[in-house]
PDB file of the backbone (N, CA, C, O) and the ligand in Angstrom, with CONECT records:
HET     ZN  A 101       1
ATOM      1  N   MET A   1       6.725 -39.794 -12.997  1.00  0.00           N
ATOM      2  CA  MET A   1       6.463 -38.727 -12.019  1.00  0.00           C
ATOM      3  C   MET A   1       5.077 -38.139 -12.255  1.00  0.00           C
ATOM      4  O   MET A   1       4.628 -38.027 -13.395  1.00  0.00           O
ATOM      5  N   SER A   2       4.419 -37.775 -11.198  1.00  0.00           N
ATOM      6  CA  SER A   2       3.058 -37.283 -11.351  1.00  0.00           C
ATOM      7  C   SER A   2       2.895 -35.827 -10.934  1.00  0.00           C
ATOM      8  O   SER A   2       1.777 -35.357 -10.725  1.00  0.00           O
ATOM      9  N   PHE A   3       4.006 -35.120 -10.814  1.00  0.00           N
ATOM     10  CA  PHE A   3       3.860 -33.712 -10.467  1.00  0.00           C
ATOM     11  C   PHE A   3       3.238 -32.948 -11.630  1.00  0.00           C
ATOM     12  O   PHE A   3       3.679 -33.090 -12.771  1.00  0.00           O
ATOM     13  N   PRO A   4       2.232 -32.152 -11.355  1.00  0.00           N
ATOM     14  CA  PRO A   4       1.643 -31.359 -12.442  1.00  0.00           C
ATOM     15  C   PRO A   4       2.614 -30.279 -12.886  1.00  0.00           C
ATOM     16  O   PRO A   4       3.395 -29.758 -12.090  1.00  0.00           O
ATOM     17  N   ASP A   5       2.552 -29.953 -14.164  1.00  0.00           N
ATOM     18  CA  ASP A   5       3.366 -28.860 -14.666  1.00  0.00           C
ATOM     19  C   ASP A   5       2.663 -27.540 -14.376  1.00  0.00           C
ATOM     20  O   ASP A   5       1.649 -27.221 -14.997  1.00  0.00           O
ATOM     21  N   THR A   6       3.193 -26.788 -13.446  1.00  0.00           N
ATOM     22  CA  THR A   6       2.521 -25.553 -13.027  1.00  0.00           C
ATOM     23  C   THR A   6       3.102 -24.323 -13.703  1.00  0.00           C
ATOM     24  O   THR A   6       2.759 -23.196 -13.346  1.00  0.00           O
ATOM     25  N   SER A   7       3.976 -24.530 -14.674  1.00  0.00           N
ATOM     26  CA  SER A   7       4.709 -23.394 -15.228  1.00  0.00           C
ATOM     27  C   SER A   7       3.807 -22.348 -15.878  1.00  0.00           C
ATOM     28  O   SER A   7       4.141 -21.163 -15.879  1.00  0.00           O
ATOM     29  N   ASP A   8       2.675 -22.768 -16.428  1.00  0.00           N
ATOM     30  CA  ASP A   8       1.823 -21.784 -17.086  1.00  0.00           C
ATOM     31  C   ASP A   8       0.474 -21.627 -16.393  1.00  0.00           C
ATOM     32  O   ASP A   8      -0.479 -21.149 -17.008  1.00  0.00           O
ATOM     33  N   SER A   9       0.380 -22.013 -15.150  1.00  0.00           N
ATOM     34  CA  SER A   9      -0.888 -21.884 -14.450  1.00  0.00           C
ATOM     35  C   SER A   9      -0.729 -21.044 -13.182  1.00  0.00           C
ATOM     36  O   SER A   9      -0.830 -21.546 -12.063  1.00  0.00           O
ATOM     37  N   ALA A  10      -0.480 -19.761 -13.390  1.00  0.00           N
ATOM     38  CA  ALA A  10      -0.350 -18.851 -12.259  1.00  0.00           C
ATOM     39  C   ALA A  10      -1.727 -18.377 -11.819  1.00  0.00           C
ATOM     40  O   ALA A  10      -1.883 -17.259 -11.329  1.00  0.00           O
ATOM     41  N   SER A  11      -2.717 -19.233 -11.997  1.00  0.00           N
ATOM     42  CA  SER A  11      -4.093 -18.811 -11.772  1.00  0.00           C
ATOM     43  C   SER A  11      -4.413 -18.585 -10.301  1.00  0.00           C
ATOM     44  O   SER A  11      -5.215 -17.714  -9.965  1.00  0.00           O
ATOM     45  N   ASP A  12      -3.787 -19.366  -9.424  1.00  0.00           N
ATOM     46  CA  ASP A  12      -4.091 -19.137  -8.015  1.00  0.00           C
ATOM     47  C   ASP A  12      -3.221 -18.018  -7.448  1.00  0.00           C
ATOM     48  O   ASP A  12      -2.544 -18.172  -6.431  1.00  0.00           O
ATOM     49  N   ALA A  13      -3.267 -16.896  -8.145  1.00  0.00           N
ATOM     50  CA  ALA A  13      -2.693 -15.646  -7.676  1.00  0.00           C
ATOM     51  C   ALA A  13      -1.299 -15.790  -7.086  1.00  0.00           C
ATOM     52  O   ALA A  13      -1.099 -15.605  -5.885  1.00  0.00           O
ATOM     53  N   ALA A  14      -0.362 -16.112  -7.920  1.00  0.00           N
ATOM     54  CA  ALA A  14       1.018 -16.124  -7.467  1.00  0.00           C
ATOM     55  C   ALA A  14       1.361 -14.747  -6.939  1.00  0.00           C
ATOM     56  O   ALA A  14       1.105 -13.745  -7.607  1.00  0.00           O
ATOM     57  N   PRO A  15       1.938 -14.682  -5.750  1.00  0.00           N
ATOM     58  CA  PRO A  15       2.235 -13.378  -5.163  1.00  0.00           C
ATOM     59  C   PRO A  15       3.225 -12.596  -6.014  1.00  0.00           C
ATOM     60  O   PRO A  15       4.217 -13.131  -6.509  1.00  0.00           O
ATOM     61  N   ILE A  16       2.926 -11.326  -6.165  1.00  0.00           N
ATOM     62  CA  ILE A  16       3.730 -10.443  -7.013  1.00  0.00           C
ATOM     63  C   ILE A  16       4.457  -9.423  -6.136  1.00  0.00           C
ATOM     64  O   ILE A  16       3.948  -8.987  -5.104  1.00  0.00           O
ATOM     65  N   CYS A  17       5.635  -9.064  -6.568  1.00  0.00           N
ATOM     66  CA  CYS A  17       6.454  -8.053  -5.898  1.00  0.00           C
ATOM     67  C   CYS A  17       5.658  -6.762  -5.643  1.00  0.00           C
ATOM     68  O   CYS A  17       4.895  -6.315  -6.500  1.00  0.00           O
ATOM     69  N   SER A  18       5.845  -6.177  -4.463  1.00  0.00           N
ATOM     70  CA  SER A  18       5.115  -4.955  -4.094  1.00  0.00           C
ATOM     71  C   SER A  18       5.727  -3.684  -4.666  1.00  0.00           C
ATOM     72  O   SER A  18       5.126  -2.612  -4.581  1.00  0.00           O
ATOM     73  N   ALA A  19       6.905  -3.795  -5.241  1.00  0.00           N
ATOM     74  CA  ALA A  19       7.545  -2.594  -5.776  1.00  0.00           C
ATOM     75  C   ALA A  19       6.694  -2.009  -6.891  1.00  0.00           C
ATOM     76  O   ALA A  19       6.078  -2.734  -7.672  1.00  0.00           O
ATOM     77  N   LYS A  20       6.675  -0.675  -6.948  1.00  0.00           N
ATOM     78  CA  LYS A  20       5.827   0.005  -7.915  1.00  0.00           C
ATOM     79  C   LYS A  20       6.172  -0.404  -9.340  1.00  0.00           C
ATOM     80  O   LYS A  20       7.323  -0.295  -9.761  1.00  0.00           O
ATOM     81  N   GLY A  21       5.182  -0.870 -10.075  1.00  0.00           N
ATOM     82  CA  GLY A  21       5.382  -1.210 -11.473  1.00  0.00           C
ATOM     83  C   GLY A  21       6.018  -2.557 -11.722  1.00  0.00           C
ATOM     84  O   GLY A  21       6.177  -2.961 -12.874  1.00  0.00           O
ATOM     85  N   CYS A  22       6.386  -3.264 -10.660  1.00  0.00           N
ATOM     86  CA  CYS A  22       7.063  -4.550 -10.835  1.00  0.00           C
ATOM     87  C   CYS A  22       6.048  -5.667 -10.902  1.00  0.00           C
ATOM     88  O   CYS A  22       5.116  -5.721 -10.100  1.00  0.00           O
ATOM     89  N   ARG A  23       6.230  -6.567 -11.868  1.00  0.00           N
ATOM     90  CA  ARG A  23       5.306  -7.687 -12.038  1.00  0.00           C
ATOM     91  C   ARG A  23       6.003  -9.016 -11.786  1.00  0.00           C
ATOM     92  O   ARG A  23       5.487 -10.073 -12.151  1.00  0.00           O
ATOM     93  N   GLU A  24       7.158  -8.962 -11.171  1.00  0.00           N
ATOM     94  CA  GLU A  24       7.909 -10.188 -10.919  1.00  0.00           C
ATOM     95  C   GLU A  24       7.263 -10.956  -9.771  1.00  0.00           C
ATOM     96  O   GLU A  24       6.680 -10.360  -8.864  1.00  0.00           O
ATOM     97  N   PRO A  25       7.370 -12.274  -9.817  1.00  0.00           N
ATOM     98  CA  PRO A  25       6.878 -13.059  -8.694  1.00  0.00           C
ATOM     99  C   PRO A  25       7.681 -12.762  -7.437  1.00  0.00           C
ATOM    100  O   PRO A  25       8.900 -12.595  -7.484  1.00  0.00           O
ATOM    101  N   ALA A  26       6.990 -12.700  -6.333  1.00  0.00           N
ATOM    102  CA  ALA A  26       7.657 -12.392  -5.076  1.00  0.00           C
ATOM    103  C   ALA A  26       8.436 -13.593  -4.566  1.00  0.00           C
ATOM    104  O   ALA A  26       7.992 -14.736  -4.669  1.00  0.00           O
ATOM    105  N   VAL A  27       9.595 -13.309  -4.019  1.00  0.00           N
ATOM    106  CA  VAL A  27      10.438 -14.351  -3.442  1.00  0.00           C
ATOM    107  C   VAL A  27      10.625 -14.094  -1.947  1.00  0.00           C
ATOM    108  O   VAL A  27      10.885 -15.009  -1.166  1.00  0.00           O
ATOM    109  N   TRP A  28      10.484 -12.814  -1.574  1.00  0.00           N
ATOM    110  CA  TRP A  28      10.755 -12.414  -0.195  1.00  0.00           C
ATOM    111  C   TRP A  28       9.539 -11.766   0.443  1.00  0.00           C
ATOM    112  O   TRP A  28       8.720 -11.140  -0.231  1.00  0.00           O
ATOM    113  N   VAL A  29       9.441 -11.926   1.740  1.00  0.00           N
ATOM    114  CA  VAL A  29       8.435 -11.215   2.525  1.00  0.00           C
ATOM    115  C   VAL A  29       9.164 -10.273   3.471  1.00  0.00           C
ATOM    116  O   VAL A  29      10.036 -10.690   4.234  1.00  0.00           O
ATOM    117  N   LEU A  30       8.795  -8.995   3.411  1.00  0.00           N
ATOM    118  CA  LEU A  30       9.341  -8.018   4.342  1.00  0.00           C
ATOM    119  C   LEU A  30       8.253  -7.727   5.377  1.00  0.00           C
ATOM    120  O   LEU A  30       7.192  -7.199   5.047  1.00  0.00           O
ATOM    121  N   ALA A  31       8.528  -8.071   6.607  1.00  0.00           N
ATOM    122  CA  ALA A  31       7.560  -7.828   7.671  1.00  0.00           C
ATOM    123  C   ALA A  31       7.933  -6.533   8.364  1.00  0.00           C
ATOM    124  O   ALA A  31       9.081  -6.343   8.765  1.00  0.00           O
ATOM    125  N   TRP A  32       6.963  -5.642   8.506  1.00  0.00           N
ATOM    126  CA  TRP A  32       7.270  -4.344   9.092  1.00  0.00           C
ATOM    127  C   TRP A  32       6.144  -3.867   9.972  1.00  0.00           C
ATOM    128  O   TRP A  32       5.048  -4.426   9.983  1.00  0.00           O
ATOM    129  N   ASN A  33       6.448  -2.803  10.720  1.00  0.00           N
ATOM    130  CA  ASN A  33       5.507  -2.264  11.687  1.00  0.00           C
ATOM    131  C   ASN A  33       5.790  -0.782  11.864  1.00  0.00           C
ATOM    132  O   ASN A  33       6.921  -0.384  12.143  1.00  0.00           O
ATOM    133  N   ASN A  34       4.766   0.018  11.701  1.00  0.00           N
ATOM    134  CA  ASN A  34       4.891   1.450  11.980  1.00  0.00           C
ATOM    135  C   ASN A  34       4.342   1.713  13.373  1.00  0.00           C
ATOM    136  O   ASN A  34       3.130   1.668  13.581  1.00  0.00           O
ATOM    137  N   PRO A  35       5.227   1.988  14.334  1.00  0.00           N
ATOM    138  CA  PRO A  35       4.777   2.122  15.727  1.00  0.00           C
ATOM    139  C   PRO A  35       3.780   3.254  15.936  1.00  0.00           C
ATOM    140  O   PRO A  35       3.074   3.279  16.944  1.00  0.00           O
ATOM    141  N   LYS A  36       3.717   4.196  14.988  1.00  0.00           N
ATOM    142  CA  LYS A  36       2.734   5.272  15.127  1.00  0.00           C
ATOM    143  C   LYS A  36       1.334   4.829  14.733  1.00  0.00           C
ATOM    144  O   LYS A  36       0.343   5.435  15.138  1.00  0.00           O
ATOM    145  N   LEU A  37       1.262   3.780  13.950  1.00  0.00           N
ATOM    146  CA  LEU A  37      -0.030   3.322  13.437  1.00  0.00           C
ATOM    147  C   LEU A  37      -0.438   1.954  13.959  1.00  0.00           C
ATOM    148  O   LEU A  37      -1.623   1.632  14.034  1.00  0.00           O
ATOM    149  N   HIS A  38       0.557   1.158  14.316  1.00  0.00           N
ATOM    150  CA  HIS A  38       0.272  -0.246  14.598  1.00  0.00           C
ATOM    151  C   HIS A  38       0.682  -0.622  16.018  1.00  0.00           C
ATOM    152  O   HIS A  38       1.626  -0.063  16.576  1.00  0.00           O
ATOM    153  N   THR A  39      -0.024  -1.550  16.572  1.00  0.00           N
ATOM    154  CA  THR A  39       0.397  -2.101  17.851  1.00  0.00           C
ATOM    155  C   THR A  39       1.678  -2.906  17.619  1.00  0.00           C
ATOM    156  O   THR A  39       1.909  -3.400  16.516  1.00  0.00           O
ATOM    157  N   PRO A  40       2.513  -3.038  18.662  1.00  0.00           N
ATOM    158  CA  PRO A  40       3.857  -3.622  18.472  1.00  0.00           C
ATOM    159  C   PRO A  40       3.871  -5.015  17.858  1.00  0.00           C
ATOM    160  O   PRO A  40       4.815  -5.370  17.153  1.00  0.00           O
ATOM    161  N   GLU A  41       2.848  -5.797  18.115  1.00  0.00           N
ATOM    162  CA  GLU A  41       2.864  -7.172  17.599  1.00  0.00           C
ATOM    163  C   GLU A  41       2.290  -7.285  16.192  1.00  0.00           C
ATOM    164  O   GLU A  41       2.378  -8.340  15.564  1.00  0.00           O
ATOM    165  N   ARG A  42       1.709  -6.208  15.704  1.00  0.00           N
ATOM    166  CA  ARG A  42       1.141  -6.190  14.370  1.00  0.00           C
ATOM    167  C   ARG A  42       2.244  -6.268  13.315  1.00  0.00           C
ATOM    168  O   ARG A  42       3.298  -5.650  13.469  1.00  0.00           O
ATOM    169  N   ARG A  43       2.005  -7.020  12.252  1.00  0.00           N
ATOM    170  CA  ARG A  43       2.966  -7.086  11.161  1.00  0.00           C
ATOM    171  C   ARG A  43       2.288  -6.790   9.844  1.00  0.00           C
ATOM    172  O   ARG A  43       1.357  -7.482   9.432  1.00  0.00           O
ATOM    173  N   LYS A  44       2.776  -5.742   9.188  1.00  0.00           N
ATOM    174  CA  LYS A  44       2.394  -5.504   7.804  1.00  0.00           C
ATOM    175  C   LYS A  44       3.413  -6.231   6.936  1.00  0.00           C
ATOM    176  O   LYS A  44       4.560  -6.410   7.346  1.00  0.00           O
ATOM    177  N   THR A  45       3.013  -6.643   5.766  1.00  0.00           N
ATOM    178  CA  THR A  45       3.976  -7.336   4.915  1.00  0.00           C
ATOM    179  C   THR A  45       4.012  -6.726   3.522  1.00  0.00           C
ATOM    180  O   THR A  45       2.985  -6.355   2.953  1.00  0.00           O
ATOM    181  N   TRP A  46       5.216  -6.634   2.996  1.00  0.00           N
ATOM    182  CA  TRP A  46       5.440  -6.328   1.601  1.00  0.00           C
ATOM    183  C   TRP A  46       6.075  -7.550   0.976  1.00  0.00           C
ATOM    184  O   TRP A  46       6.805  -8.302   1.622  1.00  0.00           O
ATOM    185  N   LEU A  47       5.777  -7.726  -0.300  1.00  0.00           N
ATOM    186  CA  LEU A  47       6.393  -8.814  -1.034  1.00  0.00           C
ATOM    187  C   LEU A  47       7.439  -8.240  -1.967  1.00  0.00           C
ATOM    188  O   LEU A  47       7.266  -7.150  -2.512  1.00  0.00           O
ATOM    189  N   ALA A  48       8.506  -8.964  -2.147  1.00  0.00           N
ATOM    190  CA  ALA A  48       9.572  -8.458  -3.012  1.00  0.00           C
ATOM    191  C   ALA A  48      10.171  -9.571  -3.850  1.00  0.00           C
ATOM    192  O   ALA A  48      10.322 -10.707  -3.399  1.00  0.00           O
ATOM    193  N   CYS A  49      10.513  -9.212  -5.096  1.00  0.00           N
ATOM    194  CA  CYS A  49      11.300 -10.117  -5.912  1.00  0.00           C
ATOM    195  C   CYS A  49      12.769  -9.954  -5.499  1.00  0.00           C
ATOM    196  O   CYS A  49      13.098  -9.098  -4.678  1.00  0.00           O
ATOM    197  N   ASP A  50      13.624 -10.764  -6.060  1.00  0.00           N
ATOM    198  CA  ASP A  50      15.050 -10.676  -5.728  1.00  0.00           C
ATOM    199  C   ASP A  50      15.607  -9.278  -5.977  1.00  0.00           C
ATOM    200  O   ASP A  50      16.408  -8.758  -5.200  1.00  0.00           O
ATOM    201  N   GLU A  51      15.161  -8.690  -7.075  1.00  0.00           N
ATOM    202  CA  GLU A  51      15.709  -7.409  -7.487  1.00  0.00           C
ATOM    203  C   GLU A  51      15.328  -6.283  -6.531  1.00  0.00           C
ATOM    204  O   GLU A  51      16.122  -5.369  -6.307  1.00  0.00           O
ATOM    205  N   HIS A  52      14.127  -6.338  -5.968  1.00  0.00           N
ATOM    206  CA  HIS A  52      13.634  -5.216  -5.165  1.00  0.00           C
ATOM    207  C   HIS A  52      13.727  -5.433  -3.659  1.00  0.00           C
ATOM    208  O   HIS A  52      13.358  -4.549  -2.885  1.00  0.00           O
ATOM    209  N   ARG A  53      14.206  -6.577  -3.240  1.00  0.00           N
ATOM    210  CA  ARG A  53      14.303  -6.834  -1.805  1.00  0.00           C
ATOM    211  C   ARG A  53      15.145  -5.758  -1.113  1.00  0.00           C
ATOM    212  O   ARG A  53      14.753  -5.206  -0.085  1.00  0.00           O
ATOM    213  N   GLU A  54      16.307  -5.477  -1.700  1.00  0.00           N
ATOM    214  CA  GLU A  54      17.213  -4.488  -1.122  1.00  0.00           C
ATOM    215  C   GLU A  54      16.551  -3.107  -1.049  1.00  0.00           C
ATOM    216  O   GLU A  54      16.598  -2.433  -0.020  1.00  0.00           O
ATOM    217  N   HIS A  55      15.949  -2.714  -2.141  1.00  0.00           N
ATOM    218  CA  HIS A  55      15.321  -1.400  -2.248  1.00  0.00           C
ATOM    219  C   HIS A  55      14.200  -1.243  -1.220  1.00  0.00           C
ATOM    220  O   HIS A  55      14.155  -0.259  -0.482  1.00  0.00           O
ATOM    221  N   LEU A  56      13.315  -2.208  -1.182  1.00  0.00           N
ATOM    222  CA  LEU A  56      12.167  -2.106  -0.284  1.00  0.00           C
ATOM    223  C   LEU A  56      12.575  -2.243   1.181  1.00  0.00           C
ATOM    224  O   LEU A  56      12.035  -1.558   2.050  1.00  0.00           O
ATOM    225  N   SER A  57      13.516  -3.117   1.444  1.00  0.00           N
ATOM    226  CA  SER A  57      13.903  -3.301   2.847  1.00  0.00           C
ATOM    227  C   SER A  57      14.666  -2.086   3.362  1.00  0.00           C
ATOM    228  O   SER A  57      14.521  -1.729   4.531  1.00  0.00           O
ATOM    229  N   SER A  58      15.474  -1.442   2.522  1.00  0.00           N
ATOM    230  CA  SER A  58      16.183  -0.251   3.000  1.00  0.00           C
ATOM    231  C   SER A  58      15.212   0.909   3.202  1.00  0.00           C
ATOM    232  O   SER A  58      15.402   1.732   4.097  1.00  0.00           O
ATOM    233  N   PHE A  59      14.179   0.972   2.376  1.00  0.00           N
ATOM    234  CA  PHE A  59      13.126   1.978   2.548  1.00  0.00           C
ATOM    235  C   PHE A  59      12.500   1.849   3.939  1.00  0.00           C
ATOM    236  O   PHE A  59      12.327   2.840   4.648  1.00  0.00           O
ATOM    237  N   LEU A  60      12.170   0.634   4.308  1.00  0.00           N
ATOM    238  CA  LEU A  60      11.556   0.397   5.618  1.00  0.00           C
ATOM    239  C   LEU A  60      12.561   0.565   6.754  1.00  0.00           C
ATOM    240  O   LEU A  60      12.240   1.086   7.822  1.00  0.00           O
ATOM    241  N   ASP A  61      13.769   0.115   6.496  1.00  0.00           N
ATOM    242  CA  ASP A  61      14.795   0.154   7.529  1.00  0.00           C
ATOM    243  C   ASP A  61      15.152   1.601   7.883  1.00  0.00           C
ATOM    244  O   ASP A  61      15.365   1.919   9.053  1.00  0.00           O
ATOM    245  N   MET A  62      15.216   2.466   6.885  1.00  0.00           N
ATOM    246  CA  MET A  62      15.521   3.884   7.123  1.00  0.00           C
ATOM    247  C   MET A  62      14.533   4.518   8.083  1.00  0.00           C
ATOM    248  O   MET A  62      14.885   5.397   8.870  1.00  0.00           O
ATOM    249  N   ARG A  63      13.297   4.063   8.008  1.00  0.00           N
ATOM    250  CA  ARG A  63      12.248   4.613   8.864  1.00  0.00           C
ATOM    251  C   ARG A  63      12.111   3.855  10.182  1.00  0.00           C
ATOM    252  O   ARG A  63      11.287   4.189  11.033  1.00  0.00           O
ATOM    253  N   GLY A  64      12.925   2.848  10.319  1.00  0.00           N
ATOM    254  CA  GLY A  64      12.883   2.057  11.555  1.00  0.00           C
ATOM    255  C   GLY A  64      11.699   1.119  11.625  1.00  0.00           C
ATOM    256  O   GLY A  64      11.326   0.668  12.708  1.00  0.00           O
ATOM    257  N   PHE A  65      11.090   0.811  10.456  1.00  0.00           N
ATOM    258  CA  PHE A  65       9.888  -0.020  10.442  1.00  0.00           C
ATOM    259  C   PHE A  65      10.194  -1.503  10.251  1.00  0.00           C
ATOM    260  O   PHE A  65       9.401  -2.365  10.628  1.00  0.00           O
ATOM    261  N   LEU A  66      11.351  -1.787   9.663  1.00  0.00           N
ATOM    262  CA  LEU A  66      11.612  -3.159   9.232  1.00  0.00           C
ATOM    263  C   LEU A  66      11.823  -4.092  10.413  1.00  0.00           C
ATOM    264  O   LEU A  66      12.625  -3.817  11.306  1.00  0.00           O
ATOM    265  N   LYS A  67      11.096  -5.193  10.406  1.00  0.00           N
ATOM    266  CA  LYS A  67      11.195  -6.171  11.479  1.00  0.00           C
ATOM    267  C   LYS A  67      11.862  -7.464  11.031  1.00  0.00           C
ATOM    268  O   LYS A  67      12.646  -8.057  11.771  1.00  0.00           O
ATOM    269  N   ASP A  68      11.548  -7.890   9.828  1.00  0.00           N
ATOM    270  CA  ASP A  68      11.992  -9.207   9.414  1.00  0.00           C
ATOM    271  C   ASP A  68      11.985  -9.322   7.897  1.00  0.00           C
ATOM    272  O   ASP A  68      11.114  -8.768   7.226  1.00  0.00           O
ATOM    273  N   VAL A  69      12.946 -10.035   7.372  1.00  0.00           N
ATOM    274  CA  VAL A  69      12.966 -10.357   5.944  1.00  0.00           C
ATOM    275  C   VAL A  69      13.125 -11.864   5.831  1.00  0.00           C
ATOM    276  O   VAL A  69      14.149 -12.418   6.231  1.00  0.00           O
ATOM    277  N   VAL A  70      12.126 -12.518   5.292  1.00  0.00           N
ATOM    278  CA  VAL A  70      12.199 -13.972   5.167  1.00  0.00           C
ATOM    279  C   VAL A  70      11.753 -14.389   3.775  1.00  0.00           C
ATOM    280  O   VAL A  70      10.991 -13.687   3.112  1.00  0.00           O
ATOM    281  N   GLU A  71      12.241 -15.539   3.349  1.00  0.00           N
ATOM    282  CA  GLU A  71      11.796 -16.061   2.067  1.00  0.00           C
ATOM    283  C   GLU A  71      10.315 -16.403   2.133  1.00  0.00           C
ATOM    284  O   GLU A  71       9.804 -16.841   3.164  1.00  0.00           O
ATOM    285  N   LEU A  72       9.642 -16.194   1.015  1.00  0.00           N
ATOM    286  CA  LEU A  72       8.205 -16.430   0.958  1.00  0.00           C
ATOM    287  C   LEU A  72       7.848 -17.857   1.369  1.00  0.00           C
ATOM    288  O   LEU A  72       6.876 -18.074   2.093  1.00  0.00           O
ATOM    289  N   THR A  73       8.623 -18.813   0.914  1.00  0.00           N
ATOM    290  CA  THR A  73       8.345 -20.206   1.265  1.00  0.00           C
ATOM    291  C   THR A  73       8.457 -20.420   2.777  1.00  0.00           C
ATOM    292  O   THR A  73       7.667 -21.147   3.378  1.00  0.00           O
ATOM    293  N   GLU A  74       9.459 -19.767   3.373  1.00  0.00           N
ATOM    294  CA  GLU A  74       9.647 -19.864   4.816  1.00  0.00           C
ATOM    295  C   GLU A  74       8.500 -19.169   5.556  1.00  0.00           C
ATOM    296  O   GLU A  74       8.002 -19.670   6.564  1.00  0.00           O
ATOM    297  N   TRP A  75       8.092 -18.014   5.042  1.00  0.00           N
ATOM    298  CA  TRP A  75       7.000 -17.254   5.647  1.00  0.00           C
ATOM    299  C   TRP A  75       5.715 -18.076   5.650  1.00  0.00           C
ATOM    300  O   TRP A  75       4.993 -18.126   6.646  1.00  0.00           O
ATOM    301  N   GLU A  76       5.444 -18.723   4.505  1.00  0.00           N
ATOM    302  CA  GLU A  76       4.231 -19.524   4.402  1.00  0.00           C
ATOM    303  C   GLU A  76       4.286 -20.733   5.324  1.00  0.00           C
ATOM    304  O   GLU A  76       3.279 -21.135   5.908  1.00  0.00           O
ATOM    305  N   ARG A  77       5.478 -21.306   5.445  1.00  0.00           N
ATOM    306  CA  ARG A  77       5.635 -22.439   6.365  1.00  0.00           C
ATOM    307  C   ARG A  77       5.364 -21.995   7.804  1.00  0.00           C
ATOM    308  O   ARG A  77       4.709 -22.692   8.580  1.00  0.00           O
ATOM    309  N   ARG A  78       5.887 -20.814   8.132  1.00  0.00           N
ATOM    310  CA  ARG A  78       5.673 -20.285   9.485  1.00  0.00           C
ATOM    311  C   ARG A  78       4.200 -20.022   9.764  1.00  0.00           C
ATOM    312  O   ARG A  78       3.685 -20.384  10.821  1.00  0.00           O
ATOM    313  N   SER A  79       3.519 -19.382   8.798  1.00  0.00           N
ATOM    314  CA  SER A  79       2.119 -19.051   9.056  1.00  0.00           C
ATOM    315  C   SER A  79       1.246 -20.298   9.020  1.00  0.00           C
ATOM    316  O   SER A  79       0.203 -20.352   9.672  1.00  0.00           O
ATOM    317  N   ALA A  80       1.673 -21.293   8.262  1.00  0.00           N
ATOM    318  CA  ALA A  80       0.909 -22.542   8.226  1.00  0.00           C
ATOM    319  C   ALA A  80       0.971 -23.277   9.555  1.00  0.00           C
ATOM    320  O   ALA A  80       0.026 -23.968   9.935  1.00  0.00           O
ATOM    321  N   THR A  81       2.090 -23.126  10.261  1.00  0.00           N
ATOM    322  CA  THR A  81       2.246 -23.851  11.523  1.00  0.00           C
ATOM    323  C   THR A  81       1.941 -22.951  12.728  1.00  0.00           C
ATOM    324  O   THR A  81       2.111 -23.351  13.879  1.00  0.00           O
ATOM    325  N   ASP A  82       1.484 -21.724  12.432  1.00  0.00           N
ATOM    326  CA  ASP A  82       1.237 -20.769  13.494  1.00  0.00           C
ATOM    327  C   ASP A  82      -0.170 -20.913  14.040  1.00  0.00           C
ATOM    328  O   ASP A  82      -1.062 -20.154  13.661  1.00  0.00           O
ATOM    329  N   HIS A  83      -0.380 -21.865  14.914  1.00  0.00           N
ATOM    330  CA  HIS A  83      -1.688 -22.004  15.547  1.00  0.00           C
ATOM    331  C   HIS A  83      -1.578 -22.655  16.897  1.00  0.00           C
ATOM    332  O   HIS A  83      -2.588 -22.850  17.572  1.00  0.00           O
TER     333      HIS A  83
HETATM  334 ZN    ZN A 101      10.255  -6.408  -7.944  1.00  0.00          ZN2+
END
């Protein structure tokens, strides 16, 4: 097999959870929009690890900002094919 071992090479900025003080790698993307600040099609994104997905998404959901929660791999696939 010729796959490189990437376990210790987080050099290309592995995305990190957006929760305060958390250094875990992000697994989820929370897409949100504040209608007072953003046009309806605009998407802000937060990144979340497994542990903080619930916390961050409920924070956004309470304010009515939360639009979408998708896995990071899925999000990247979507943006890669978005043209
Ligand atoms: Zn986290």
